[in-house]
Residue frames as a rotation matrix with the C-alpha (Angstrom) as fourth column:
UNK 1
-0.213 -0.555 -0.804 118.32
0.099 0.807 -0.583 83.66
0.972 -0.204 -0.117 95.10
UNK 2
0.801 0.598 0.015 117.13
-0.015 -0.004 1.000 82.67
0.598 -0.801 0.005 98.57
UNK 3
-0.083 -0.826 0.558 119.42
-0.715 -0.341 -0.611 83.51
0.694 -0.450 -0.562 101.54
UNK 4
-0.030 -0.038 -0.999 120.44
0.503 0.863 -0.048 81.14
0.864 -0.504 -0.007 104.28
UNK 5
0.751 0.360 0.554 119.26
-0.302 -0.559 0.773 82.16
0.587 -0.748 -0.311 107.76
UNK 6
-0.174 -0.833 0.525 121.68
-0.905 -0.075 -0.419 82.05
0.389 -0.548 -0.741 110.76
UNK 7
0.046 0.255 0.966 119.85
-0.727 0.671 -0.143 78.92
-0.685 -0.696 0.216 111.97
UNK 8
-0.787 -0.492 0.371 120.48
-0.125 0.717 0.686 77.09
-0.604 0.494 -0.626 108.68
UNK 9
0.038 0.903 0.429 117.04
0.600 0.323 -0.732 77.59
-0.799 0.285 -0.529 107.21
UNK 10
-0.615 -0.221 0.757 116.20
0.772 -0.367 0.520 79.22
0.163 0.904 0.396 103.97
UNK 11
-0.258 0.459 -0.850 115.02
0.410 -0.745 -0.526 82.76
-0.875 -0.485 0.005 104.29
UNK 12
0.070 0.370 0.926 112.85
0.997 -0.058 -0.052 84.22
0.034 0.927 -0.373 101.50
UNK 13
-0.868 -0.444 -0.224 113.92
0.459 -0.889 -0.015 87.85
-0.193 -0.116 0.974 100.78
UNK 14
-0.592 0.711 0.380 110.52
-0.017 -0.482 0.876 88.67
0.806 0.512 0.297 99.33
UNK 15
0.325 0.687 -0.650 108.80
0.671 0.317 0.670 87.47
0.667 -0.653 -0.358 102.58
UNK 16
-0.184 -0.474 -0.861 111.16
0.951 -0.309 -0.033 89.54
-0.250 -0.825 0.508 104.62
UNK 17
-0.950 -0.134 0.282 110.53
0.237 -0.897 0.374 92.54
0.203 0.422 0.884 102.47
UNK 18
-0.133 0.986 0.104 106.78
0.137 -0.086 0.987 92.13
0.982 0.146 -0.124 102.78
UNK 19
0.315 0.177 -0.932 107.11
0.913 0.212 0.349 91.79
0.259 -0.961 -0.095 106.58
UNK 20
-0.629 -0.655 -0.419 109.21
0.734 -0.678 -0.042 94.92
-0.257 -0.334 0.907 106.72
UNK 21
-0.786 0.429 0.445 106.65
-0.005 -0.724 0.689 96.92
0.618 0.540 0.572 104.68
UNK 22
0.233 0.918 -0.321 103.77
0.421 0.203 0.884 95.66
0.877 -0.341 -0.339 106.94
UNK 23
0.016 -0.299 -0.954 105.72
0.997 -0.069 0.039 96.66
-0.077 -0.952 0.297 110.03
UNK 24
-0.890 -0.454 0.044 106.34
0.454 -0.874 0.173 100.02
-0.040 0.174 0.984 108.53
UNK 25
-0.432 0.815 0.386 102.70
0.027 -0.416 0.909 100.61
0.902 0.403 0.157 107.72
UNK 26
0.396 0.598 -0.697 101.68
0.713 0.277 0.644 99.57
0.578 -0.752 -0.317 111.18
UNK 27
-0.357 -0.570 -0.740 104.20
0.890 -0.448 -0.084 101.92
-0.284 -0.688 0.667 112.79
UNK 28
-0.929 0.019 0.370 103.10
0.160 -0.881 0.445 104.81
0.335 0.472 0.815 110.57
UNK 29
-0.048 0.999 0.009 99.50
0.176 0.000 0.984 104.15
0.983 0.049 -0.175 111.50
UNK 30
0.301 0.102 -0.948 100.32
0.932 0.181 0.315 104.09
0.204 -0.978 -0.041 115.21
UNK 31
-0.707 -0.606 -0.365 102.16
0.658 -0.753 -0.025 107.40
-0.259 -0.258 0.931 114.96
UNK 32
-0.777 0.454 0.435 99.38
0.022 -0.672 0.741 108.97
0.629 0.585 0.512 113.07
UNK 33
0.230 0.866 -0.444 96.73
0.547 0.262 0.795 107.77
0.805 -0.425 -0.413 115.59
UNK 34
0.091 -0.279 -0.956 98.73
0.976 -0.167 0.141 109.10
-0.199 -0.946 0.257 118.53
UNK 35
-0.899 -0.433 0.062 99.55
0.433 -0.861 0.268 112.39
-0.063 0.268 0.961 116.72
UNK 36
-0.425 0.806 0.413 95.97
0.220 -0.350 0.910 112.99
0.878 0.478 -0.029 115.74
UNK 37
0.421 0.616 -0.666 94.73
0.764 0.156 0.626 112.61
0.490 -0.772 -0.405 119.27
UNK 38
-0.105 -0.568 -0.817 97.46
0.899 -0.405 0.166 114.80
-0.425 -0.717 0.553 120.82
UNK 39
-0.903 -0.236 0.359 97.24
0.393 -0.793 0.466 117.55
0.174 0.562 0.809 118.11
UNK 40
-0.108 0.950 0.294 93.47
0.349 -0.241 0.906 117.80
0.931 0.201 -0.305 118.53
UNK 41
0.515 0.288 -0.808 93.87
0.835 0.044 0.548 118.11
0.193 -0.957 -0.218 122.33
UNK 42
0.314 -0.514 -0.799 96.76
0.624 -0.522 0.581 120.60
-0.715 -0.681 0.157 122.43
UNK 43
0.941 0.027 -0.337 97.37
-0.229 -0.682 -0.695 121.98
-0.249 0.731 -0.636 118.99
UNK 44
0.735 -0.675 -0.056 100.60
0.342 0.441 -0.829 121.72
0.585 0.591 0.556 116.96
UNK 45
0.067 -0.740 0.669 102.57
-0.445 -0.622 -0.644 124.08
0.893 -0.254 -0.371 119.22
UNK 46
0.294 0.137 0.946 101.59
-0.955 0.002 0.297 122.18
0.038 -0.991 0.131 122.37
UNK 47
0.933 0.037 0.358 102.89
-0.062 0.996 0.057 118.78
-0.355 -0.075 0.932 121.22
UNK 48
0.063 -0.963 -0.261 106.43
-0.910 -0.163 0.381 117.65
-0.410 0.213 -0.887 120.87
UNK 49
0.084 -0.131 -0.988 107.88
-0.697 0.701 -0.152 114.81
0.712 0.701 -0.033 118.87
UNK 50
-0.905 -0.426 -0.015 108.85
-0.275 0.609 -0.744 113.12
0.326 -0.669 -0.668 122.20
UNK 51
-0.452 0.813 0.368 105.18
-0.690 -0.057 -0.722 113.35
-0.566 -0.580 0.586 123.29
UNK 52
0.412 0.615 -0.672 103.96
-0.911 0.308 -0.275 111.66
0.038 0.726 0.687 120.16
UNK 53
-0.314 -0.641 -0.700 106.66
-0.499 0.739 -0.453 108.97
0.808 0.208 -0.552 120.31
UNK 54
-0.936 -0.105 0.336 105.71
-0.349 0.383 -0.855 108.15
-0.039 -0.918 -0.395 123.93
UNK 55
-0.092 0.985 0.146 101.98
-0.760 0.025 -0.649 107.94
-0.643 -0.171 0.747 123.13
UNK 56
0.581 0.313 -0.751 102.74
-0.787 0.450 -0.422 105.59
0.205 0.836 0.508 120.23
UNK 57
0.684 -0.456 0.570 105.23
-0.139 0.686 0.714 103.52
-0.717 -0.567 0.406 122.12
UNK 58
0.758 -0.484 0.437 107.90
0.597 0.244 -0.764 104.40
0.263 0.840 0.474 119.56
UNK 59
-0.125 -0.865 -0.486 111.19
0.830 -0.359 0.426 106.31
-0.544 -0.350 0.763 119.35
UNK 60
0.399 0.227 -0.889 111.38
-0.098 -0.953 -0.288 109.99
-0.912 0.202 -0.357 118.30
UNK 61
-0.609 -0.723 -0.326 113.79
-0.414 -0.061 0.908 108.91
-0.677 0.688 -0.262 115.52
UNK 62
-0.618 0.455 0.641 110.95
0.700 0.690 0.186 106.80
-0.357 0.563 -0.745 113.98
UNK 63
0.483 0.797 -0.362 108.83
0.499 -0.591 -0.634 110.00
-0.719 0.126 -0.683 113.61
UNK 64
0.186 -0.469 -0.863 111.59
-0.589 -0.756 0.284 111.83
-0.786 0.455 -0.418 111.76
UNK 65
-0.784 -0.481 0.392 112.25
-0.041 0.670 0.741 108.65
-0.620 0.565 -0.545 109.68
UNK 66
-0.349 0.749 0.562 108.59
0.879 0.470 -0.080 108.33
-0.324 0.467 -0.823 108.50
UNK 67
0.632 0.761 0.145 107.50
0.772 -0.605 -0.194 111.98
-0.060 0.234 -0.970 108.44
UNK 68
-0.113 -0.815 0.568 110.69
0.696 -0.473 -0.540 114.12
0.709 0.334 0.621 108.68
UNK 69
-0.880 -0.165 0.446 109.09
-0.119 -0.832 -0.542 116.95
0.460 -0.530 0.712 110.80
UNK 70
-0.740 0.637 -0.217 106.38
0.387 0.138 -0.912 117.43
-0.551 -0.758 -0.349 113.32
UNK 71
-0.339 0.598 -0.727 104.59
-0.588 -0.737 -0.333 119.72
-0.735 0.314 0.601 110.95
UNK 72
-0.593 0.086 -0.801 104.56
-0.709 0.417 0.569 117.17
0.383 0.905 -0.186 108.16
UNK 73
-0.893 0.313 -0.323 103.05
0.412 0.857 -0.311 114.62
0.179 -0.411 -0.894 110.62
UNK 74
-0.587 0.690 -0.424 100.42
0.001 -0.523 -0.852 117.20
-0.809 -0.501 0.307 111.60
UNK 75
-0.307 0.457 -0.835 99.34
-0.911 -0.396 0.117 117.77
-0.277 0.796 0.538 108.00
UNK 76
-0.745 -0.019 -0.666 99.29
-0.379 0.835 0.400 114.03
0.549 0.550 -0.630 107.17
UNK 77
-0.867 0.424 -0.263 97.24
0.484 0.585 -0.651 113.21
-0.122 -0.691 -0.712 110.19
UNK 78
-0.386 0.767 -0.512 94.71
-0.281 -0.626 -0.727 115.96
-0.878 -0.137 0.458 109.49
UNK 79
-0.390 0.264 -0.882 94.38
-0.911 0.029 0.411 114.90
0.135 0.964 0.229 105.79
UNK 80
-0.890 0.083 -0.449 93.88
0.051 0.995 0.083 111.22
0.453 0.051 -0.890 106.84
UNK 81
-0.781 0.590 -0.204 91.24
0.353 0.147 -0.924 112.12
-0.515 -0.794 -0.323 109.42
UNK 82
-0.288 0.704 -0.650 89.11
-0.641 -0.646 -0.416 114.25
-0.712 0.296 0.637 107.04
UNK 83
-0.520 0.068 -0.852 89.19
-0.737 0.468 0.487 111.52
0.432 0.881 -0.193 104.39
UNK 84
-0.932 0.205 -0.299 88.08
0.315 0.866 -0.387 108.93
0.180 -0.455 -0.872 106.96
UNK 85
-0.589 0.738 -0.328 85.21
0.076 -0.354 -0.932 111.17
-0.804 -0.574 0.153 108.09
UNK 86
-0.355 0.401 -0.845 84.16
-0.888 -0.428 0.169 111.84
-0.294 0.810 0.507 104.48
UNK 87
-0.764 -0.020 -0.645 84.04
-0.335 0.866 0.371 108.14
0.551 0.500 -0.669 103.77
UNK 88
-0.835 0.460 -0.303 81.96
0.521 0.483 -0.704 107.43
-0.177 -0.745 -0.643 106.88
UNK 89
-0.474 0.676 -0.564 79.56
-0.361 -0.733 -0.576 110.33
-0.803 -0.070 0.591 106.01
UNK 90
-0.460 0.291 -0.839 78.96
-0.865 0.065 0.497 108.87
0.200 0.954 0.222 102.59
UNK 91
-0.842 0.149 -0.518 78.20
0.155 0.987 0.031 105.45
0.516 -0.054 -0.855 104.03
UNK 92
-0.732 0.591 -0.339 75.76
0.360 -0.088 -0.929 106.94
-0.579 -0.802 -0.148 106.60
UNK 93
-0.445 0.556 -0.701 74.06
-0.658 -0.735 -0.165 109.10
-0.607 0.388 0.693 104.02
UNK 94
-0.747 0.064 -0.661 73.61
-0.531 0.540 0.653 106.09
0.399 0.839 -0.369 101.69
UNK 95
-0.865 0.421 -0.274 71.21
0.501 0.767 -0.401 104.56
0.041 -0.484 -0.874 104.26
UNK 96
-0.654 0.594 -0.468 68.79
-0.116 -0.690 -0.714 107.40
-0.748 -0.413 0.520 104.06
UNK 97
-0.357 0.611 0.706 65.49
0.779 0.612 -0.136 107.23
-0.516 0.502 -0.695 102.14
UNK 98
0.752 0.631 0.191 64.93
0.634 -0.611 -0.474 110.71
-0.182 0.477 -0.860 100.94
UNK 99
0.192 -0.732 0.654 67.09
0.606 -0.435 -0.665 113.47
0.772 0.524 0.360 99.34
UNK 100
0.462 -0.008 0.887 66.61
-0.477 -0.845 0.241 115.81
0.747 -0.535 -0.395 102.33
UNK 101
0.929 -0.157 0.334 67.55
-0.223 0.484 0.846 113.05
-0.294 -0.861 0.415 104.85
UNK 102
0.588 -0.774 0.235 70.57
0.782 0.471 -0.407 112.19
0.204 0.424 0.882 102.61
UNK 103
0.151 -0.543 0.826 71.85
0.151 -0.813 -0.562 115.80
0.977 0.210 -0.041 102.77
UNK 104
0.655 0.184 0.733 71.16
-0.620 -0.423 0.661 116.13
0.431 -0.887 -0.163 106.46
UNK 105
0.943 -0.320 0.093 73.03
0.236 0.838 0.492 112.88
-0.235 -0.442 0.866 107.22
UNK 106
0.366 -0.837 0.406 76.01
0.723 -0.019 -0.690 114.09
0.586 0.546 0.599 105.24
UNK 107
0.177 -0.247 0.953 76.15
-0.231 -0.951 -0.204 117.39
0.957 -0.184 -0.225 107.03
UNK 108
0.803 0.201 0.561 75.69
-0.575 0.014 0.818 115.99
0.157 -0.979 0.127 110.51
UNK 109
0.858 -0.513 -0.009 78.25
0.509 0.850 0.135 113.22
-0.062 -0.121 0.991 110.00
UNK 110
0.124 -0.880 0.459 80.88
0.707 -0.246 -0.663 115.76
0.696 0.407 0.592 108.90
UNK 111
0.015 -0.054 0.998 80.07
-0.220 -0.974 -0.050 118.79
0.975 -0.219 -0.027 111.14
UNK 112
0.863 0.361 0.354 79.72
-0.413 0.100 0.905 116.90
0.291 -0.927 0.235 114.36
UNK 113
0.622 -0.759 -0.194 83.30
0.782 0.611 0.119 115.79
0.028 -0.225 0.974 114.24
UNK 114
0.658 -0.468 -0.590 86.53
-0.114 -0.836 0.537 117.81
-0.744 -0.286 -0.604 114.78
UNK 115
0.124 -0.663 0.738 88.10
0.769 0.534 0.351 116.45
-0.627 0.525 0.576 111.61
UNK 116
0.533 0.143 0.834 87.24
0.753 -0.529 -0.390 119.42
0.386 0.837 -0.389 109.41
UNK 117
0.974 -0.198 0.109 88.61
-0.226 -0.841 0.492 121.92
-0.006 -0.504 -0.864 111.95
UNK 118
0.393 -0.867 0.307 91.76
0.133 0.384 0.914 119.86
-0.910 -0.318 0.266 112.19
UNK 119
0.141 -0.276 0.951 92.08
0.967 0.242 -0.073 119.85
-0.210 0.930 0.301 108.32
UNK 120
0.868 0.216 0.448 91.50
0.326 -0.927 -0.185 123.64
0.375 0.307 -0.875 108.24
UNK 121
0.772 -0.634 -0.044 94.42
-0.291 -0.413 0.863 124.13
-0.565 -0.653 -0.504 110.62
UNK 122
0.059 -0.731 0.680 96.62
0.562 0.587 0.582 121.97
-0.825 0.347 0.446 108.30
UNK 123
0.440 0.170 0.882 95.54
0.873 -0.313 -0.375 124.11
0.212 0.934 -0.286 105.30
UNK 124
0.989 -0.072 0.125 96.57
-0.103 -0.959 0.263 127.25
0.101 -0.273 -0.957 107.23
UNK 125
0.524 -0.842 0.126 99.91
0.016 0.158 0.987 125.76
-0.851 -0.515 0.096 108.18
UNK 126
0.177 -0.450 0.875 100.82
0.901 0.431 0.040 125.19
-0.396 0.782 0.482 104.49
UNK 127
0.951 0.100 0.294 100.83
0.220 -0.886 -0.409 128.92
0.219 0.454 -0.864 103.90
UNK 128
0.599 -0.779 0.184 104.11
-0.767 -0.492 0.413 128.97
-0.231 -0.389 -0.892 105.77
UNK 129
-0.353 -0.699 0.621 105.27
-0.357 0.715 0.602 125.51
-0.865 -0.009 -0.502 104.69
UNK 130
0.278 0.496 -0.823 104.66
-0.923 -0.101 -0.372 125.31
-0.268 0.862 0.430 100.94
UNK 131
-0.659 -0.594 -0.462 106.50
-0.699 0.711 0.083 122.01
0.279 0.377 -0.883 100.85
UNK 132
-0.863 0.419 0.281 103.49
0.121 0.712 -0.692 120.48
-0.490 -0.563 -0.665 102.61
UNK 133
-0.294 0.784 -0.547 100.91
-0.735 -0.551 -0.396 122.04
-0.612 0.285 0.738 100.31
UNK 134
-0.578 0.107 -0.809 100.82
-0.678 0.489 0.549 119.10
0.454 0.866 -0.210 97.77
UNK 135
-0.931 0.236 -0.277 99.50
0.335 0.855 -0.397 116.75
0.143 -0.463 -0.875 100.41
UNK 136
-0.485 0.778 -0.400 96.64
0.066 -0.424 -0.903 119.14
-0.872 -0.464 0.154 101.23
UNK 137
-0.364 0.327 -0.872 96.00
-0.880 -0.427 0.207 119.72
-0.305 0.843 0.443 97.52
UNK 138
-0.789 0.041 -0.613 95.77
-0.267 0.876 0.401 115.93
0.554 0.480 -0.680 96.86
UNK 139
-0.835 0.500 -0.231 93.41
0.476 0.443 -0.760 115.53
-0.277 -0.744 -0.608 99.86
UNK 140
-0.329 0.728 -0.601 91.05
-0.394 -0.684 -0.613 118.29
-0.858 0.036 0.512 98.57
UNK 141
-0.425 0.189 -0.885 90.96
-0.890 0.092 0.447 116.67
0.166 0.978 0.129 95.16
UNK 142
-0.911 0.131 -0.391 90.18
0.168 0.984 -0.061 113.30
0.377 -0.122 -0.918 96.78
UNK 143
-0.668 0.700 -0.251 87.36
0.179 -0.175 -0.968 114.89
-0.722 -0.692 -0.009 98.73
UNK 144
-0.188 0.591 -0.784 85.92
-0.797 -0.558 -0.230 116.26
-0.574 0.582 0.576 95.55
UNK 145
-0.507 -0.016 -0.862 86.40
-0.730 0.539 0.420 113.19
0.458 0.842 -0.285 93.38
UNK 146
-0.936 0.148 -0.321 85.15
0.266 0.892 -0.366 110.69
0.232 -0.428 -0.874 95.95
UNK 147
-0.564 0.742 -0.362 82.27
-0.021 -0.452 -0.892 112.96
-0.825 -0.496 0.270 96.84
UNK 148
-0.253 0.443 -0.860 81.33
-0.947 -0.296 0.126 113.20
-0.198 0.846 0.495 93.18
UNK 149
-0.777 -0.067 -0.626 81.53
-0.318 0.900 0.298 109.42
0.543 0.431 -0.721 92.73
UNK 150
-0.859 0.471 -0.200 79.34
0.450 0.510 -0.733 108.71
-0.242 -0.720 -0.650 95.82
UNK 151
-0.426 0.747 -0.510 76.77
-0.228 -0.634 -0.739 111.44
-0.875 -0.198 0.441 95.03
UNK 152
-0.368 0.262 -0.892 76.42
-0.928 -0.039 0.371 110.61
0.062 0.964 0.258 91.31
UNK 153
-0.879 0.039 -0.475 76.00
-0.015 0.994 0.110 106.85
0.476 0.104 -0.873 92.24
UNK 154
-0.755 0.625 -0.198 73.24
0.358 0.140 -0.923 107.70
-0.549 -0.768 -0.329 94.70
UNK 155
-0.333 0.613 -0.717 71.40
-0.674 -0.686 -0.273 109.87
-0.659 0.392 0.642 92.23
UNK 156
-0.474 0.095 -0.875 71.39
-0.772 0.434 0.465 107.06
0.424 0.896 -0.132 89.67
UNK 157
-0.916 0.074 -0.394 70.60
0.207 0.929 -0.307 104.27
0.343 -0.363 -0.866 92.07
UNK 158
-0.637 0.693 -0.339 67.66
0.353 -0.129 -0.927 106.16
-0.686 -0.710 -0.162 93.76
UNK 159
-0.247 0.557 0.793 66.39
0.931 -0.092 0.354 107.74
0.270 0.825 -0.496 90.57
UNK 160
0.361 0.252 -0.898 66.75
0.616 -0.787 0.027 111.16
-0.700 -0.563 -0.439 92.21
UNK 161
0.512 -0.120 0.850 67.15
0.703 -0.510 -0.495 114.33
0.493 0.852 -0.177 90.21
UNK 162
-0.240 -0.699 -0.674 70.14
0.902 -0.417 0.111 116.55
-0.359 -0.581 0.731 91.34
UNK 163
0.786 0.559 -0.265 69.30
0.448 -0.810 -0.379 120.26
-0.426 0.179 -0.887 91.17
UNK 164
0.464 -0.700 -0.543 72.95
-0.793 -0.601 0.097 120.98
-0.394 0.386 -0.834 90.19
UNK 165
0.492 -0.392 -0.777 75.31
-0.373 0.712 -0.595 118.77
0.787 0.583 0.204 88.13
UNK 166
0.897 -0.069 -0.437 76.93
0.369 0.662 0.653 116.23
0.244 -0.746 0.619 90.47
UNK 167
-0.054 -0.998 -0.015 80.45
0.864 -0.039 -0.502 117.67
0.500 -0.040 0.865 90.17
UNK 168
-0.357 -0.021 0.934 79.28
-0.151 -0.985 -0.080 121.12
0.922 -0.170 0.348 91.18
UNK 169
0.715 0.671 0.197 77.26
-0.326 0.071 0.943 119.70
0.619 -0.738 0.270 94.05
UNK 170
0.666 -0.513 -0.541 80.29
0.686 0.707 0.172 117.74
0.294 -0.486 0.823 95.36
UNK 171
-0.418 -0.850 0.319 82.72
0.700 -0.526 -0.483 120.70
0.579 0.021 0.815 95.14
UNK 172
-0.077 0.509 0.857 80.12
-0.297 -0.832 0.468 123.10
0.952 -0.218 0.216 96.54
UNK 173
0.836 0.390 -0.385 79.51
0.186 0.460 0.869 120.81
0.516 -0.798 0.312 99.59
UNK 174
0.276 -0.797 -0.537 83.21
0.958 0.272 0.089 120.88
0.075 -0.539 0.839 100.61
UNK 175
-0.553 -0.473 0.686 83.70
0.418 -0.870 -0.262 124.56
0.721 0.142 0.678 99.88
UNK 176
0.248 0.687 0.683 80.76
-0.404 -0.568 0.718 125.45
0.881 -0.454 0.137 102.11
UNK 177
0.806 0.050 -0.590 81.86
0.423 0.648 0.634 122.97
0.414 -0.760 0.501 104.76
UNK 178
-0.169 -0.956 -0.238 85.32
0.953 -0.098 -0.285 124.49
0.249 -0.276 0.928 105.04
UNK 179
-0.507 0.027 0.861 83.93
0.079 -0.994 0.077 128.04
0.858 0.107 0.502 104.96
UNK 180
0.547 0.802 0.240 81.36
-0.248 -0.118 0.962 127.38
0.800 -0.585 0.134 107.65
UNK 181
0.613 -0.368 -0.699 83.92
0.736 0.589 0.334 125.65
0.289 -0.719 0.632 109.81
UNK 182
-0.480 -0.858 0.181 86.45
0.736 -0.506 -0.449 128.53
0.477 -0.082 0.875 109.65
UNK 183
-0.332 0.459 0.824 83.74
-0.260 -0.884 0.387 131.13
0.907 -0.086 0.413 110.39
UNK 184
0.642 0.736 -0.217 82.05
-0.081 0.346 0.935 129.00
0.763 -0.582 0.281 113.07
UNK 185
0.331 -0.609 -0.720 85.26
0.898 0.437 0.043 128.23
0.289 -0.662 0.692 114.95
UNK 186
-0.674 -0.564 0.476 86.31
0.430 -0.824 -0.369 131.91
0.601 -0.044 0.798 114.83
UNK 187
-0.251 0.699 0.670 82.90
-0.562 -0.669 0.487 132.90
0.788 -0.254 0.561 116.35
UNK 188
-0.899 -0.163 0.407 82.87
-0.435 0.446 -0.782 130.04
-0.054 -0.880 -0.472 118.92
UNK 189
0.021 0.983 -0.184 79.71
-0.981 0.056 0.187 128.44
0.194 0.177 0.965 117.45
UNK 190
-0.108 0.048 0.993 78.50
-0.539 0.837 -0.099 125.02
-0.835 -0.546 -0.065 118.52
UNK 191
-0.941 -0.237 0.242 78.37
0.022 0.671 0.741 122.01
-0.338 0.703 -0.626 116.27
UNK 192
-0.121 0.961 0.249 74.56
0.799 0.243 -0.549 122.30
-0.588 0.133 -0.798 116.22
UNK 193
0.431 0.217 -0.876 74.92
-0.156 -0.938 -0.309 125.92
-0.889 0.270 -0.370 114.86
UNK 194
-0.535 -0.742 -0.404 77.34
-0.566 -0.040 0.823 124.68
-0.627 0.669 -0.399 112.27
UNK 195
-0.759 0.358 0.544 74.97
0.536 0.818 0.209 122.01
-0.370 0.451 -0.812 111.08
UNK 196
0.329 0.924 -0.196 72.05
0.638 -0.371 -0.675 124.49
-0.696 0.097 -0.712 110.83
UNK 197
0.202 -0.343 -0.917 74.23
-0.440 -0.869 0.227 126.90
-0.875 0.358 -0.327 108.88
UNK 198
-0.830 -0.554 0.055 75.38
-0.253 0.464 0.849 124.27
-0.496 0.691 -0.525 106.52
UNK 199
-0.398 0.787 0.471 71.83
0.799 0.550 -0.245 123.06
-0.451 0.278 -0.848 105.87
UNK 200
0.452 0.614 -0.647 70.68
0.262 -0.784 -0.562 126.64
-0.853 0.084 -0.515 105.28
UNK 201
-0.082 -0.547 -0.833 73.43
-0.656 -0.599 0.458 127.43
-0.750 0.584 -0.310 102.79
UNK 202
-0.907 -0.271 0.323 73.15
0.020 0.738 0.675 124.10
-0.422 0.618 -0.664 100.88
UNK 203
-0.201 0.920 -0.335 69.42
-0.914 -0.300 -0.275 124.07
-0.353 0.251 0.901 100.56
UNK 204
0.663 0.515 0.543 67.64
-0.257 0.838 -0.481 121.23
-0.703 0.179 0.688 98.81
UNK 205
-0.352 -0.925 -0.143 70.17
-0.537 0.075 0.840 119.24
-0.766 0.372 -0.524 96.75
UNK 206
-0.968 0.123 -0.221 67.96
-0.105 0.599 0.794 116.78
0.230 0.791 -0.567 94.86
UNK 207
-0.174 0.979 0.110 64.40
-0.928 -0.126 -0.350 115.83
-0.329 -0.163 0.930 94.27
UNK 208
-0.413 0.213 0.885 62.57
0.159 0.974 -0.160 112.51
-0.897 0.074 -0.437 93.86
UNK 209
-0.989 -0.031 -0.144 61.88
-0.136 -0.178 0.974 112.15
-0.056 0.983 0.172 90.11
UNK 210
-0.295 0.955 0.004 58.22
-0.832 -0.255 -0.493 112.80
-0.470 -0.149 0.870 89.39
UNK 211
0.156 0.364 -0.918 58.02
-0.811 0.578 0.091 109.99
0.563 0.731 0.386 86.89
UNK 212
-0.703 -0.466 -0.538 59.57
-0.092 0.809 -0.581 107.56
0.706 -0.359 -0.611 89.36
UNK 213
-0.861 0.446 0.244 57.11
-0.309 -0.079 -0.948 108.53
-0.403 -0.892 0.206 92.04
UNK 214
-0.018 0.921 -0.388 54.21
-0.973 -0.105 -0.204 108.17
-0.228 0.374 0.899 89.54
UNK 215
-0.121 -0.082 -0.989 55.38
-0.557 0.831 -0.001 104.76
0.822 0.551 -0.146 88.44
UNK 216
-0.953 -0.266 -0.146 55.60
-0.024 0.545 -0.838 103.60
0.303 -0.795 -0.526 91.99
UNK 217
-0.592 0.795 0.134 52.14
-0.541 -0.268 -0.797 104.85
-0.598 -0.544 0.589 92.78
UNK 218
0.095 0.653 -0.751 50.71
-0.985 0.173 0.026 103.25
0.147 0.737 0.660 89.65
UNK 219
-0.488 -0.403 -0.774 52.43
-0.291 0.911 -0.291 100.00
0.823 0.083 -0.562 90.48
UNK 220
-0.985 0.136 0.104 50.99
-0.071 0.225 -0.972 100.04
-0.155 -0.965 -0.212 93.98
UNK 221
-0.236 0.961 -0.145 47.54
-0.834 -0.277 -0.476 100.82
-0.498 0.008 0.867 92.64
UNK 222
-0.016 0.160 -0.987 47.73
-0.799 0.592 0.109 97.98
0.602 0.790 0.119 90.13
UNK 223
-0.807 -0.387 -0.446 48.74
-0.070 0.812 -0.579 95.60
0.587 -0.436 -0.682 92.87
UNK 224
-0.820 0.548 0.165 45.84
-0.310 -0.182 -0.933 96.76
-0.482 -0.816 0.320 95.00
UNK 225
-0.039 0.838 -0.545 43.36
-0.969 -0.165 -0.185 96.26
-0.244 0.521 0.818 92.18
UNK 226
-0.198 -0.135 -0.971 44.52
-0.605 0.796 0.013 92.75
0.771 0.590 -0.239 91.32
UNK 227
0.709 0.515 0.483 42.90
-0.693 0.380 0.612 90.19
0.132 -0.769 0.626 93.55
UNK 228
-0.312 -0.888 0.337 45.26
-0.921 0.370 0.123 87.82
-0.234 -0.273 -0.933 95.21
UNK 229
-0.616 0.070 -0.785 45.25
-0.345 0.872 0.348 84.04
0.709 0.485 -0.513 94.36
UNK 230
-0.949 0.243 -0.200 43.70
0.298 0.490 -0.819 83.44
-0.101 -0.837 -0.538 97.78
UNK 231
-0.471 0.782 -0.408 40.82
-0.430 -0.607 -0.668 85.87
-0.770 -0.140 0.622 97.05
UNK 232
-0.413 0.270 -0.870 40.29
-0.869 0.171 0.465 84.26
0.274 0.948 0.164 93.59
UNK 233
-0.838 0.004 -0.546 39.97
0.044 0.997 -0.059 80.87
0.544 -0.073 -0.836 95.21
UNK 234
-0.809 0.552 -0.202 37.46
0.225 -0.027 -0.974 82.14
-0.543 -0.833 -0.103 97.80
UNK 235
-0.349 0.684 -0.640 35.34
-0.783 -0.588 -0.201 83.73
-0.514 0.431 0.742 95.03
UNK 236
-0.461 0.154 -0.874 35.31
-0.651 0.611 0.451 80.49
0.603 0.777 -0.182 93.14
């Protein structure tokens, strides 16, 4: 049943509900954006709920309403950031023309950001806050499943041969990424050093299928041997 608005019009409860959900999503997104920026600059201990609320043009009570605690907001922001970076890395890698360039693009897109380091801090935090561990666990599984989907699709579409099965390659990529990030940050290494170490540990991931290369060469040779219609006309 539709309600009557104070001005005498008919108000659709479903429309009001959708508007409320949309406003809620927008507020959550603003809070996450502000929190992500501040946490990366100052760390979780150096940022207060009031700081985040001020940066997002919100009230502190809205943070506790949507996220309950500052630590929960920290973990969710870190999980969101690493998933965004992973998706962008897959898109960039998909534009490359060789297996080696594909791997290098993935590594550079991921390791030249601060998203993985942010996510590692969130993983560490869950050792003391086990109530936040399920969000990290779901994020890790999404990294693996979406990485598997993207990698397997590229192998099929390009006709490349993966040196390991796609699931192992996807899981191995993120395991090495997290390990290299932890060690590199502890040692104060640059992003260039992290990229080089990642590429060294990953090694070649896939090869161009020999049959595919041969077929392309044969096709090109056949095209070269066949005179064009213009040449045929000239000969006649």
